[in-house]
C-alpha positions as CSV (number, residue, x, y, z in Angstrom):
1,M,68.0,-43.4,-6.6
2,A,66.8,-41.8,-3.2
3,M,64.9,-45.0,-2.2
4,N,67.8,-47.1,-2.8
5,E,70.0,-44.9,-0.6
6,K,67.3,-44.9,2.1
7,A,67.2,-48.8,2.0
8,K,71.0,-48.9,2.3
9,G,70.8,-46.5,5.1
10,N,68.2,-48.9,6.9
11,E,70.4,-51.9,6.3
12,C,73.5,-50.2,8.0
13,Y,71.6,-49.0,10.8
14,K,70.3,-52.7,11.4
15,A,73.8,-53.9,11.4
16,G,75.1,-51.7,13.9
17,E,76.5,-49.3,11.7
18,P,74.9,-45.8,12.3
19,E,77.7,-43.8,10.9
20,E,77.4,-45.2,7.6
21,A,73.6,-45.2,8.0
22,M,73.9,-41.2,8.4
23,V,75.8,-41.1,5.1
24,F,73.1,-43.0,3.1
25,Y,70.4,-40.9,4.7
26,S,72.0,-37.7,3.9
27,R,72.4,-38.9,0.2
28,A,68.6,-39.9,0.0
29,L,67.7,-36.4,1.4
30,A,69.9,-34.7,-1.2
31,C,67.8,-36.5,-3.8
32,L,64.3,-35.6,-2.3
33,D,62.3,-32.4,-2.0
34,D,60.5,-31.4,1.0
35,R,57.2,-32.3,-0.7
36,H,57.9,-36.0,-1.1
37,E,56.3,-38.3,1.5
38,E,59.6,-40.0,2.3
39,T,61.4,-36.9,3.1
40,P,60.2,-36.9,6.9
41,K,61.0,-40.4,7.3
42,C,64.7,-39.9,6.1
43,W,65.0,-36.8,8.4
44,A,63.7,-39.2,11.2
45,N,65.8,-42.0,10.3
46,R,68.9,-40.1,10.3
47,A,67.9,-38.4,13.6
48,M,67.9,-41.9,15.1
49,A,71.4,-42.7,13.6
50,A,72.6,-39.6,15.2
51,L,71.1,-40.4,18.5
52,K,72.8,-43.7,18.5
53,L,76.2,-41.9,18.0
54,G,75.5,-39.5,20.8
55,L,75.2,-36.4,18.4
56,L,72.1,-35.2,20.4
57,E,71.8,-31.7,19.0
58,K,71.8,-33.0,15.3
59,A,69.2,-35.7,16.1
60,E,67.0,-33.1,17.8
61,N,67.5,-30.9,14.6
62,D,66.7,-33.6,12.2
63,C,63.6,-34.5,14.1
64,T,62.4,-31.0,14.3
65,K,62.9,-30.7,10.5
66,A,60.8,-34.0,10.0
67,L,58.1,-32.5,12.4
68,E,57.9,-29.1,10.3
69,L,57.2,-31.3,7.3
70,D,54.8,-33.6,9.0
71,P,53.5,-32.5,12.5
72,S,51.7,-35.7,12.9
73,Y,54.7,-38.0,12.5
74,D,54.7,-39.6,15.9
75,K,58.0,-41.4,15.5
76,A,59.8,-38.0,14.9
77,R,57.9,-36.5,17.8
78,L,59.0,-39.5,20.0
79,R,62.6,-39.5,19.0
80,R,62.7,-35.7,19.5
81,G,61.3,-36.1,23.0
82,M,63.8,-38.8,23.9
83,T,66.6,-36.7,22.5
84,R,65.6,-33.7,24.5
85,H,65.3,-35.8,27.5
86,R,69.0,-36.9,27.1
87,R,70.0,-33.5,26.6
88,G,68.6,-32.3,29.8
89,R,65.9,-30.1,28.1
90,Y,63.1,-31.7,30.1
91,R,60.5,-29.0,29.3
92,G,60.8,-29.8,25.6
93,A,60.5,-33.4,26.3
94,I,57.5,-33.1,28.3
95,E,56.0,-31.0,25.5
96,D,56.6,-33.6,23.1
97,F,55.2,-36.5,25.2
98,E,52.2,-34.6,26.3
99,A,51.3,-33.8,22.6
100,M,51.5,-37.6,21.9
101,L,49.3,-38.5,24.7
102,T,46.9,-36.0,23.6
103,A,46.6,-37.6,20.4
104,D,46.6,-41.3,21.9
105,P,45.8,-41.4,25.6
106,S,46.6,-45.3,25.5
107,R,50.4,-45.0,24.9
108,Q,51.6,-46.4,28.2
109,D,55.2,-46.1,26.8
110,V,54.9,-42.6,26.3
111,K,53.4,-42.0,29.8
112,A,56.2,-43.7,31.4
113,L,58.6,-41.4,29.5
114,L,56.6,-38.3,30.4
115,D,57.0,-39.3,34.3
116,R,60.6,-39.7,33.9
117,S,60.9,-36.2,32.2
118,H,58.6,-34.8,34.9
119,Q,60.8,-36.2,37.8
120,K,64.0,-35.0,36.3
121,L,62.5,-31.7,35.9
122,V,61.7,-31.5,39.5
123,E,65.1,-32.6,40.6
124,T,66.9,-30.1,38.3
125,E,64.5,-26.9,38.6
126,G,62.6,-27.8,41.9
127,D,63.1,-24.5,43.6
128,R,61.9,-22.5,40.5
129,L,59.1,-25.0,39.9
130,G,57.9,-24.4,43.5
131,E,57.5,-20.5,43.2
132,G,54.2,-20.5,41.5
133,E,54.5,-22.6,38.2
134,G,51.7,-25.0,37.5
135,G,51.7,-28.4,36.2
136,D,52.5,-32.0,37.7
137,A,55.9,-31.0,38.2
138,G,55.1,-27.9,40.1
139,D,52.8,-29.6,42.3
140,A,55.2,-32.4,43.2
141,V,57.7,-29.6,44.4
142,R,54.9,-27.9,46.3
143,A,54.0,-31.2,47.9
144,K,57.4,-31.7,49.1
145,K,57.5,-28.1,50.8
146,T,54.3,-28.6,52.7
147,I,54.9,-28.2,56.3
148,K,53.2,-30.6,58.5
149,I,52.0,-29.2,61.9
150,S,51.4,-31.6,64.8
151,K,48.6,-31.0,67.0
152,V,49.2,-30.2,70.6
153,S,46.5,-30.7,73.4
154,V,46.1,-28.1,76.1
155,T,44.6,-29.3,79.3
156,A,42.7,-26.5,81.6
157,G,43.5,-26.2,85.3
158,A,46.7,-26.4,87.5
159,P,50.1,-28.0,86.5
160,P,50.8,-31.5,87.7
161,P,52.8,-31.7,90.9
162,L,56.4,-31.9,90.7
163,E,58.0,-35.4,91.3
164,M,60.3,-35.1,94.3
165,E,61.6,-38.6,94.1
166,G,65.2,-38.8,93.3
167,L,65.9,-35.1,94.1
168,V,68.8,-34.4,96.3
169,R,68.5,-31.3,98.7
170,K,71.9,-29.7,98.9
171,P,72.8,-27.4,101.8
172,F,73.1,-23.6,101.3
173,T,76.8,-22.4,101.2
174,T,78.3,-18.9,101.0
175,A,80.5,-17.8,98.2
176,A,83.4,-17.8,100.9
177,Q,82.8,-21.4,101.8
178,R,82.6,-22.5,98.2
179,A,85.9,-20.8,97.5
180,E,87.6,-22.4,100.2
181,E,86.3,-25.7,99.1
182,R,87.6,-25.2,95.5
183,A,91.0,-24.3,97.2
184,K,91.1,-27.6,99.0
185,N,90.0,-29.7,95.9
186,T,92.9,-28.1,93.9
187,N,95.5,-28.9,96.8
188,F,96.4,-25.1,97.2
189,T,98.1,-24.2,100.6
190,R,96.4,-21.3,102.4
191,V,99.2,-18.5,103.1
192,A,98.7,-15.9,106.0
193,I,100.0,-12.6,105.0
194,I,101.3,-10.4,107.8
195,D,101.6,-6.7,107.4
196,D,105.2,-6.0,108.8
197,D,108.5,-5.5,107.4
198,S,109.8,-9.0,108.1
199,S,111.9,-10.2,105.1
200,E,111.5,-13.8,106.1
201,E,107.7,-13.5,105.8
202,E,108.1,-12.0,102.2
203,E,110.5,-14.9,101.2
204,E,108.1,-17.5,102.5
205,E,105.2,-16.0,100.6
206,E,107.3,-15.9,97.4
207,E,108.4,-19.4,97.7
208,E,104.6,-20.7,98.4
209,T,103.7,-18.7,95.1
210,K,106.6,-20.4,93.1
211,S,105.5,-23.9,94.3
212,A,101.9,-23.0,93.2
213,G,103.1,-22.3,89.7
214,F,102.5,-18.8,89.8
215,S,104.9,-15.9,89.0
216,R,105.4,-12.9,91.3
217,I,104.2,-9.7,89.6
218,A,105.7,-6.5,91.0
Protein backbone atom coordinates (compact mmCIF):
# COMPACT_ATOMS: atom_id res chain seq x y z
CA MET A 1 0.00 0.00 0.00
CA ALA A 2 2.66 2.51 1.05
CA MET A 3 4.90 1.67 -1.89
CA ASN A 4 2.01 2.08 -4.33
CA GLU A 5 1.27 5.54 -2.94
CA LYS A 6 4.94 6.46 -3.15
CA ALA A 7 5.12 5.25 -6.77
CA LYS A 8 2.04 7.31 -7.68
CA GLY A 9 3.68 10.31 -6.08
CA ASN A 10 6.79 9.79 -8.21
CA GLU A 11 4.68 9.55 -11.37
CA CYS A 12 2.81 12.76 -10.56
CA TYR A 13 6.03 14.62 -9.83
CA LYS A 14 7.61 13.51 -13.11
CA ALA A 15 4.42 14.58 -14.91
CA GLY A 16 4.78 18.10 -13.51
CA GLU A 17 2.05 17.72 -10.90
CA PRO A 18 3.83 18.44 -7.59
CA GLU A 19 0.64 19.19 -5.68
CA GLU A 20 -0.81 15.76 -6.46
CA ALA A 21 2.55 14.20 -5.71
CA MET A 22 2.48 15.69 -2.21
CA VAL A 23 -0.87 14.04 -1.59
CA PHE A 24 0.43 10.59 -2.51
CA TYR A 25 3.65 11.00 -0.50
CA SER A 26 1.57 12.01 2.50
CA ARG A 27 -0.55 8.88 2.11
CA ALA A 28 2.59 6.76 1.93
CA LEU A 29 3.97 8.34 5.11
CA ALA A 30 0.68 7.61 6.88
CA CYS A 31 1.25 3.91 6.16
CA LEU A 32 4.91 3.81 7.24
CA ASP A 33 6.57 4.01 10.62
CA ASP A 34 9.85 5.82 11.24
CA ARG A 35 11.86 2.59 11.25
CA HIS A 36 11.01 1.72 7.66
CA GLU A 37 13.86 2.30 5.19
CA GLU A 38 11.53 4.04 2.72
CA THR A 39 10.27 6.58 5.23
CA PRO A 40 13.20 9.05 4.87
CA LYS A 41 12.80 8.86 1.07
CA CYS A 42 9.12 9.73 1.26
CA TRP A 43 9.91 12.71 3.47
CA ALA A 44 12.62 13.90 1.07
CA ASN A 45 10.38 13.37 -1.97
CA ARG A 46 7.55 15.31 -0.41
CA ALA A 47 10.05 18.06 0.39
CA MET A 48 11.04 18.22 -3.26
CA ALA A 49 7.40 18.57 -4.31
CA ALA A 50 6.89 21.31 -1.71
CA LEU A 51 10.00 23.09 -2.98
CA LYS A 52 8.57 22.97 -6.49
CA LEU A 53 5.39 24.65 -5.21
CA GLY A 54 7.36 27.32 -3.35
CA LEU A 55 6.39 25.97 0.08
CA LEU A 56 9.87 26.57 1.41
CA GLU A 57 9.24 26.21 5.13
CA LYS A 58 7.40 22.92 4.62
CA ALA A 59 10.17 21.67 2.32
CA GLU A 60 12.84 22.44 4.92
CA ASN A 61 10.87 20.76 7.69
CA ASP A 62 10.35 17.60 5.62
CA CYS A 63 14.08 17.45 4.81
CA THR A 64 14.92 17.86 8.48
CA LYS A 65 12.58 15.00 9.34
CA ALA A 66 14.28 12.78 6.74
CA LEU A 67 17.73 13.64 8.16
CA GLU A 68 16.60 12.91 11.69
CA LEU A 69 15.75 9.40 10.52
CA ASP A 70 18.85 9.02 8.34
CA PRO A 71 21.64 11.60 8.89
CA SER A 72 23.64 10.12 5.98
CA TYR A 73 20.88 10.73 3.43
CA ASP A 74 22.65 13.16 1.04
CA LYS A 75 19.61 13.92 -1.12
CA ALA A 76 17.71 15.22 1.89
CA ARG A 77 20.69 17.32 3.00
CA LEU A 78 21.20 18.73 -0.48
CA ARG A 79 17.53 19.66 -0.79
CA ARG A 80 17.52 21.24 2.64
CA GLY A 81 20.59 23.27 1.77
CA MET A 82 18.96 24.47 -1.43
CA THR A 83 15.74 25.29 0.43
CA ARG A 84 17.58 27.22 3.13
CA HIS A 85 19.43 29.21 0.47
CA ARG A 86 16.15 30.16 -1.19
CA ARG A 87 14.74 31.19 2.19
CA GLY A 88 17.70 33.46 2.79
CA ARG A 89 18.98 31.22 5.60
CA TYR A 90 22.49 31.20 4.20
CA ARG A 91 24.24 30.07 7.37
CA GLY A 92 22.12 26.92 7.51
CA ALA A 93 22.69 26.29 3.81
CA ILE A 94 26.44 26.62 4.32
CA GLU A 95 26.32 24.08 7.16
CA ASP A 96 24.55 21.54 4.94
CA PHE A 97 26.85 22.02 1.96
CA GLU A 98 29.99 21.91 4.10
CA ALA A 99 28.80 18.68 5.73
CA MET A 100 28.34 17.14 2.30
CA LEU A 101 31.79 18.24 1.13
CA THR A 102 33.35 16.85 4.30
CA ALA A 103 31.86 13.47 3.41
CA ASP A 104 32.71 13.76 -0.28
CA PRO A 105 35.17 16.55 -1.29
CA SER A 106 34.82 15.67 -4.99
CA ARG A 107 31.28 17.09 -5.23
CA GLN A 108 31.89 20.12 -7.46
CA ASP A 109 28.16 20.80 -7.73
CA VAL A 110 27.95 21.16 -3.97
CA LYS A 111 31.08 23.32 -3.97
CA ALA A 112 29.38 25.70 -6.40
CA LEU A 113 26.28 25.88 -4.18
CA LEU A 114 28.48 26.52 -1.15
CA ASP A 115 30.24 29.40 -2.91
CA ARG A 116 26.89 30.97 -3.82
CA SER A 117 25.67 30.76 -0.22
CA HIS A 118 28.93 32.31 1.03
CA GLN A 119 28.55 35.15 -1.47
CA LYS A 120 24.95 35.86 -0.45
CA LEU A 121 25.90 35.76 3.23
CA VAL A 122 28.59 38.38 2.62
CA GLU A 123 26.11 40.57 0.73
CA THR A 124 23.44 40.41 3.45
CA GLU A 125 25.52 40.26 6.62
CA GLY A 126 28.79 41.79 5.49
CA ASP A 127 29.13 44.36 8.30
CA ARG A 128 28.50 41.81 11.04
CA LEU A 129 30.81 39.26 9.43
CA GLY A 130 33.61 41.80 9.34
CA GLU A 131 33.46 42.37 13.11
CA GLY A 132 35.50 39.32 13.99
CA GLU A 133 33.72 36.26 12.65
CA GLY A 134 35.86 33.61 11.06
CA GLY A 135 35.29 31.55 7.96
CA ASP A 136 35.59 32.29 4.27
CA ALA A 137 32.71 34.76 4.33
CA GLY A 138 34.30 36.83 7.12
CA ASP A 139 37.65 36.77 5.33
CA ALA A 140 36.01 38.07 2.17
CA VAL A 141 34.50 41.04 4.00
CA ARG A 142 37.72 41.88 5.79
CA ALA A 143 39.56 41.80 2.48
CA LYS A 144 37.15 44.37 1.08
CA LYS A 145 37.75 46.63 4.07
CA THR A 146 41.55 46.53 3.77
CA ILE A 147 42.91 50.04 3.35
CA LYS A 148 45.61 50.43 0.73
CA ILE A 149 48.32 52.96 1.69
CA SER A 150 50.33 54.48 -1.14
CA LYS A 151 54.05 55.05 -0.60
CA VAL A 152 55.20 58.65 -0.64
CA SER A 153 58.87 59.31 -1.31
CA VAL A 154 60.51 62.17 0.62
CA THR A 155 63.65 63.76 -0.84
CA ALA A 156 66.08 65.52 1.51
CA GLY A 157 67.31 69.01 0.71
CA ALA A 158 65.88 72.40 -0.26
CA PRO A 159 62.54 72.56 -2.08
CA PRO A 160 62.64 73.13 -5.84
CA PRO A 161 62.61 76.78 -7.06
CA LEU A 162 59.27 78.38 -7.83
CA GLU A 163 58.49 78.57 -11.53
CA MET A 164 57.97 82.26 -12.31
CA GLU A 165 56.93 81.79 -15.92
CA GLY A 166 53.30 82.66 -16.44
CA LEU A 167 53.00 84.72 -13.23
CA VAL A 168 51.85 88.34 -13.60
CA ARG A 169 52.99 90.97 -11.12
CA LYS A 170 50.14 93.28 -10.09
CA PRO A 171 50.79 96.81 -8.72
CA PHE A 172 50.04 97.46 -5.06
CA THR A 173 46.87 99.46 -4.42
CA THR A 174 45.42 100.94 -1.24
CA ALA A 175 41.93 100.22 0.07
CA ALA A 176 40.75 103.66 -1.02
CA GLN A 177 42.05 103.11 -4.55
CA ARG A 178 40.32 99.74 -4.74
CA ALA A 179 37.04 101.24 -3.51
CA GLU A 180 37.27 104.00 -6.14
CA GLU A 181 37.96 101.40 -8.84
CA ARG A 182 34.91 99.37 -7.77
CA ALA A 183 32.76 102.47 -7.85
CA LYS A 184 33.84 103.16 -11.43
CA ASN A 185 33.08 99.58 -12.47
CA THR A 186 29.54 99.76 -11.05
CA ASN A 187 28.79 103.10 -12.79
CA PHE A 188 28.18 104.98 -9.53
CA THR A 189 28.44 108.80 -9.62
CA ARG A 190 30.62 110.36 -6.96
CA VAL A 191 28.65 113.03 -5.00
CA ALA A 192 30.38 115.76 -3.05
CA ILE A 193 28.72 116.53 0.25
CA ILE A 194 29.04 120.10 1.55
CA ASP A 195 28.32 120.87 5.18
CA ASP A 196 26.06 123.89 4.88
CA ASP A 197 22.37 124.69 5.08
CA SER A 198 21.75 124.76 1.34
CA SER A 199 18.45 123.05 0.55
CA GLU A 200 19.49 122.74 -3.12
CA GLU A 201 22.48 120.56 -2.16
CA GLU A 202 20.25 118.30 -0.04
CA GLU A 203 17.76 117.94 -2.90
CA GLU A 204 20.59 117.18 -5.34
CA GLU A 205 22.04 114.52 -3.00
CA GLU A 206 18.60 112.96 -2.52
CA GLU A 207 18.02 112.85 -6.28
CA GLU A 208 21.42 111.16 -6.88
CA THR A 209 20.69 108.56 -4.17
CA LYS A 210 17.28 107.69 -5.68
CA SER A 211 18.77 107.38 -9.16
CA ALA A 212 21.28 104.83 -7.82
CA GLY A 213 18.43 102.71 -6.47
CA PHE A 214 18.87 103.40 -2.75
CA SER A 215 16.30 104.71 -0.29
CA ARG A 216 17.11 107.61 2.00
CA ILE A 217 17.00 106.64 5.66
CA ALA A 218 16.35 109.32 8.26
